[in-house]
Structures are given as structure tokens and as C-alpha cells.
C-alpha positions as CSV (number, residue, x, y, z in Angstrom):
1,M,0.0,0.0,0.0
2,S,1.4,3.4,-0.9
3,K,2.0,6.2,1.5
4,R,-0.7,8.2,-0.2
5,A,-3.3,5.5,0.4
6,V,-2.3,5.3,4.1
7,W,-2.8,9.1,4.4
8,V,-6.2,9.0,2.7
9,I,-7.4,6.2,5.1
10,A,-6.0,8.2,8.1
11,I,-7.8,11.4,7.0
12,I,-11.0,9.5,6.5
13,C,-10.7,7.9,10.0
14,L,-10.0,11.4,11.4
15,G,-13.0,12.8,9.7
16,V,-15.3,10.1,11.0
17,S,-14.0,10.6,14.5
18,I,-14.6,14.4,14.3
19,L,-18.1,13.8,13.0
20,S,-18.8,11.4,15.9
21,V,-17.6,14.0,18.4
22,L,-19.7,16.7,16.8
23,Y,-22.8,14.5,16.9
24,S,-22.3,13.8,20.6
25,I,-21.9,17.5,21.3
26,A,-25.0,18.4,19.2
27,D,-27.2,15.8,21.0
28,P,-25.4,15.0,24.3
29,G,-28.4,14.2,26.5
30,Q,-30.4,11.6,24.6
31,T,-30.4,8.2,26.2
32,P,-32.5,5.1,25.5
33,F,-35.6,4.5,27.5
34,D,-35.0,2.9,30.9
35,Q,-38.2,1.7,32.5
36,T,-36.9,1.6,36.1
37,A,-35.3,5.0,35.9
38,W,-38.4,6.6,34.4
39,R,-40.8,5.0,36.9
40,T,-38.7,5.8,40.0
41,A,-37.9,9.4,39.1
42,S,-38.6,11.8,41.9
43,S,-35.8,14.3,42.3
44,E,-35.0,17.0,39.7
45,A,-31.9,15.0,38.7
46,D,-34.0,11.9,38.2
47,L,-36.5,13.9,36.2
48,A,-33.7,15.3,34.0
49,K,-33.0,11.6,33.1
50,R,-36.6,11.4,31.9
51,N,-36.0,14.4,29.8
52,Q,-33.0,12.6,28.2
53,M,-35.2,9.6,27.4
54,I,-38.1,11.5,25.9
55,N,-37.1,11.1,22.3
56,D,-36.9,7.3,22.7
57,V,-40.3,7.3,24.4
58,E,-41.8,9.3,21.6
59,H,-40.3,7.0,19.0
60,K,-41.8,4.0,20.9
61,I,-45.2,5.6,20.8
62,D,-44.9,6.6,17.1
63,D,-43.7,3.0,16.2
64,G,-46.7,1.5,18.1
65,E,-44.6,-0.2,20.8
66,F,-46.3,1.9,23.4
67,N,-49.7,2.0,21.8
68,N,-52.4,2.3,24.5
69,D,-53.0,3.4,28.0
70,D,-52.4,0.0,29.5
71,T,-49.0,-0.3,27.9
72,I,-48.1,3.3,28.8
73,R,-49.0,2.7,32.4
74,E,-47.0,-0.5,32.5
75,K,-43.9,1.1,30.9
76,L,-44.0,4.6,32.3
77,G,-45.9,4.1,35.5
78,K,-48.8,6.0,36.9
79,P,-49.0,9.5,35.4
80,D,-48.0,12.4,37.7
81,V,-51.2,14.2,36.8
82,I,-54.4,13.2,35.0
83,D,-56.5,16.2,33.7
84,E,-60.1,15.5,34.9
85,T,-61.5,17.5,32.0
86,T,-59.6,16.1,29.1
87,G,-58.4,12.8,30.5
88,N,-54.9,13.7,29.3
89,W,-52.0,12.2,31.2
90,Y,-48.9,14.2,32.2
91,Y,-45.5,13.0,33.3
92,R,-43.0,15.5,34.7
93,L,-39.8,16.1,32.9
94,G,-36.7,17.7,34.2
95,S,-34.6,20.2,32.4
96,P,-31.4,19.2,30.7
97,G,-29.3,20.8,33.5
98,G,-31.2,19.1,36.3
99,T,-32.7,22.4,37.5
100,S,-36.3,23.0,38.3
101,S,-38.5,22.7,35.2
102,N,-42.2,22.9,34.3
103,R,-41.8,20.6,31.3
104,R,-44.3,17.8,31.1
105,F,-45.0,15.0,28.7
106,E,-48.6,15.1,27.7
107,L,-50.5,12.0,26.3
108,A,-54.0,12.0,24.9
109,F,-56.1,8.9,24.3
110,E,-59.1,7.7,22.4
111,K,-62.0,6.2,24.5
112,S,-60.6,2.8,23.5
113,G,-57.3,3.7,25.2
114,R,-55.2,4.1,22.0
115,V,-52.7,7.0,22.1
116,I,-53.9,9.7,19.7
117,S,-51.3,12.4,20.5
118,R,-48.2,13.1,22.5
119,R,-46.2,16.2,23.0
120,V,-43.8,17.9,25.4
121,V,-45.3,21.1,26.9
122,S,-43.8,23.8,29.0
123,E,-46.1,25.5,31.5
124,E,-45.3,29.1,32.3
């Protein structure tokens, strides 16, 4: 193998490494869903871990893995709040820095229990 080929391979490896670091900096706080960590969250630091898992939870809902109220309750636990008027469920989320936050994960269901919407809301 020529020196030029070695340099090309080295530069490609360096580029991949730099892209990997940039990706982790751009999205540092996303972690896979952890049922135990989600269900036992109580402190602001624990709730911040929920915030880091929210993208994975949303994907599981969108992909149908968490598709109804029974599955959601099994996986996420009892909601922190249930709105008596709408029936929507709310789970508290922490802030990325672990400080106090009014962010909540809102879930709406059909009468059959199927998830019809989900979103993260910030209450002022």
C-alpha cells in the first residue's frame, strides 16, 4: 500500500472521529428509555433523566410499541397528573441541566385507550 493510500485512510478515519464527536456534542443528552429510571424518578436530577429519554419514548409511541393506556401505564408508571376535564396524562420532565422545570410529557387517548397524541409542553 502506498503512503498516499495510508494518508487517505488516516484522513477518512480522522473525519469520521470528528463527526462522531460533533454529533455527541450536538445531541449530548439523549439516552435510551430505561423503565426503572423513568418509573422511579422523583428528584430534579431523576426527572432530568426522563428528559433525556423522551425522544426514545416518543419513538416507541410513534412506532406502536407503546400504543395504548395499559402499555403506557405498564412502561411509564402512573401519570404524575391526569387532567379531569380532558383525561390527558402528564409526566413531569426535568430540564437538561437538572434544574427545576415545568416541562411535562402530555398524552391524549381515544376512548378505546389508544394513544392519539403526544407532546412535550412547558407550563409558564
